[in-house]
PAPA-458273 format. One record per residue (C-alpha): residue in three letters; chain; x, y, z; residue number from 0. Coordinates in nm, 2 decimals. Layout:
# residues N
r:Ala&c:A&east:X&north:Y&up:Z&k:NUM
...
# end
This chain:
# residues 90
r:Met&c:A&east:-0.06&north:1.15&up:-2.09&k:0
r:Glu&c:A&east:-0.12&north:0.93&up:-1.78&k:1
r:Pro&c:A&east:0.02&north:1.03&up:-1.44&k:2
r:Val&c:A&east:0.34&north:0.87&up:-1.31&k:3
r:Arg&c:A&east:0.39&north:0.73&up:-0.97&k:4
r:Thr&c:A&east:0.67&north:0.56&up:-0.78&k:5
r:Cys&c:A&east:0.63&north:0.22&up:-0.63&k:6
r:Val&c:A&east:0.72&north:0.23&up:-0.25&k:7
r:Gly&c:A&east:0.88&north:-0.12&up:-0.29&k:8
r:Cys&c:A&east:1.12&north:-0.11&up:-0.57&k:9
r:Arg&c:A&east:1.13&north:0.27&up:-0.62&k:10
r:Ala&c:A&east:1.07&north:0.23&up:-0.99&k:11
r:Arg&c:A&east:0.84&north:0.48&up:-1.17&k:12
r:Ala&c:A&east:0.53&north:0.36&up:-1.35&k:13
r:Ser&c:A&east:0.19&north:0.47&up:-1.48&k:14
r:Arg&c:A&east:-0.06&north:0.51&up:-1.21&k:15
r:Ser&c:A&east:-0.29&north:0.25&up:-1.39&k:16
r:Ser&c:A&east:-0.04&north:-0.02&up:-1.35&k:17
r:Leu&c:A&east:0.01&north:0.04&up:-0.96&k:18
r:Leu&c:A&east:-0.21&north:-0.03&up:-0.65&k:19
r:Arg&c:A&east:-0.29&north:0.26&up:-0.42&k:20
r:Val&c:A&east:-0.30&north:0.17&up:-0.05&k:21
r:Val&c:A&east:-0.41&north:0.40&up:0.24&k:22
r:Ala&c:A&east:-0.40&north:0.35&up:0.61&k:23
r:Arg&c:A&east:-0.73&north:0.32&up:0.78&k:24
r:Ala&c:A&east:-0.82&north:0.31&up:1.15&k:25
r:Glu&c:A&east:-0.87&north:-0.03&up:1.26&k:26
r:Gly&c:A&east:-1.03&north:-0.06&up:1.61&k:27
r:Pro&c:A&east:-0.83&north:0.03&up:1.91&k:28
r:Thr&c:A&east:-0.52&north:-0.15&up:1.78&k:29
r:Gly&c:A&east:-0.41&north:0.11&up:1.54&k:30
r:Leu&c:A&east:-0.39&north:0.14&up:1.16&k:31
r:Glu&c:A&east:-0.44&north:-0.12&up:0.88&k:32
r:Leu&c:A&east:-0.32&north:-0.09&up:0.52&k:33
r:Val&c:A&east:-0.60&north:-0.13&up:0.27&k:34
r:Val&c:A&east:-0.61&north:-0.13&up:-0.10&k:35
r:Asp&c:A&east:-0.78&north:0.15&up:-0.26&k:36
r:Glu&c:A&east:-0.93&north:0.00&up:-0.57&k:37
r:Thr&c:A&east:-1.09&north:0.33&up:-0.71&k:38
r:Ala&c:A&east:-0.81&north:0.56&up:-0.59&k:39
r:Thr&c:A&east:-1.05&north:0.77&up:-0.44&k:40
r:Leu&c:A&east:-1.04&north:0.71&up:-0.06&k:41
r:Pro&c:A&east:-0.94&north:1.02&up:0.15&k:42
r:Gly&c:A&east:-0.60&north:1.07&up:0.29&k:43
r:Arg&c:A&east:-0.25&north:1.01&up:0.17&k:44
r:Gly&c:A&east:-0.18&north:0.71&up:-0.05&k:45
r:Ala&c:A&east:0.11&north:0.52&up:-0.13&k:46
r:Trp&c:A&east:0.16&north:0.34&up:-0.48&k:47
r:Leu&c:A&east:0.29&north:-0.02&up:-0.51&k:48
r:His&c:A&east:0.33&north:-0.26&up:-0.79&k:49
r:Pro&c:A&east:0.08&north:-0.56&up:-0.74&k:50
r:Ser&c:A&east:0.35&north:-0.81&up:-0.67&k:51
r:Pro&c:A&east:0.45&north:-0.99&up:-0.36&k:52
r:Glu&c:A&east:0.81&north:-0.90&up:-0.42&k:53
r:Cys&c:A&east:0.74&north:-0.52&up:-0.42&k:54
r:Phe&c:A&east:0.53&north:-0.56&up:-0.11&k:55
r:Arg&c:A&east:0.80&north:-0.75&up:0.08&k:56
r:Ala&c:A&east:1.04&north:-0.48&up:0.00&k:57
r:Ala&c:A&east:0.82&north:-0.21&up:0.12&k:58
r:Val&c:A&east:0.76&north:-0.39&up:0.44&k:59
r:Thr&c:A&east:1.15&north:-0.46&up:0.49&k:60
r:Arg&c:A&east:1.22&north:-0.10&up:0.41&k:61
r:Arg&c:A&east:0.94&north:0.02&up:0.64&k:62
r:Ala&c:A&east:0.82&north:0.23&up:0.34&k:63
r:Phe&c:A&east:0.46&north:0.25&up:0.40&k:64
r:Gly&c:A&east:0.49&north:0.43&up:0.73&k:65
r:Arg&c:A&east:0.71&north:0.70&up:0.55&k:66
r:Ala&c:A&east:0.51&north:0.73&up:0.26&k:67
r:Leu&c:A&east:0.18&north:0.74&up:0.45&k:68
r:Arg&c:A&east:0.33&north:0.98&up:0.71&k:69
r:Val&c:A&east:0.21&north:0.75&up:1.00&k:70
r:Glu&c:A&east:0.39&north:0.65&up:1.31&k:71
r:Gly&c:A&east:0.37&north:0.32&up:1.48&k:72
r:Thr&c:A&east:0.29&north:-0.02&up:1.34&k:73
r:Leu&c:A&east:0.08&north:-0.06&up:1.03&k:74
r:Gly&c:A&east:-0.12&north:-0.39&up:0.99&k:75
r:Thr&c:A&east:-0.04&north:-0.52&up:0.65&k:76
r:Ser&c:A&east:-0.23&north:-0.85&up:0.63&k:77
r:Thr&c:A&east:-0.52&north:-0.71&up:0.42&k:78
r:Val&c:A&east:-0.27&north:-0.59&up:0.13&k:79
r:Glu&c:A&east:-0.07&north:-0.91&up:0.17&k:80
r:Asn&c:A&east:-0.37&north:-1.13&up:0.13&k:81
r:Arg&c:A&east:-0.49&north:-0.94&up:-0.18&k:82
r:Leu&c:A&east:-0.15&north:-0.97&up:-0.34&k:83
r:Asn&c:A&east:-0.11&north:-1.34&up:-0.26&k:84
r:Gly&c:A&east:-0.47&north:-1.41&up:-0.39&k:85
r:Thr&c:A&east:-0.63&north:-1.51&up:-0.07&k:86
r:Val&c:A&east:-0.93&north:-1.38&up:0.08&k:87
r:Asn&c:A&east:-0.97&north:-1.24&up:0.43&k:88
r:Pro&c:A&east:-1.19&north:-1.45&up:0.67&k:89
# end
């Protein structure tokens, strides 16, 4: 049986394979940036998210990433947003 995780955007439970894991990584002197953990092996706390722009926007609106990852301050979300919208970072 596959592990079940909760999406931080819509709060629905789903199988781990159908969700994206995101983690907070240090990004220069500016703070933390959310990055997609493709292999679910990066160190640290992870948050799980449906790979849809709707769940991403809901998580940002609710400030769910900071709570789920237990970090304070502002998290940069452009990397994850670009990944979900199908655009590539410059």
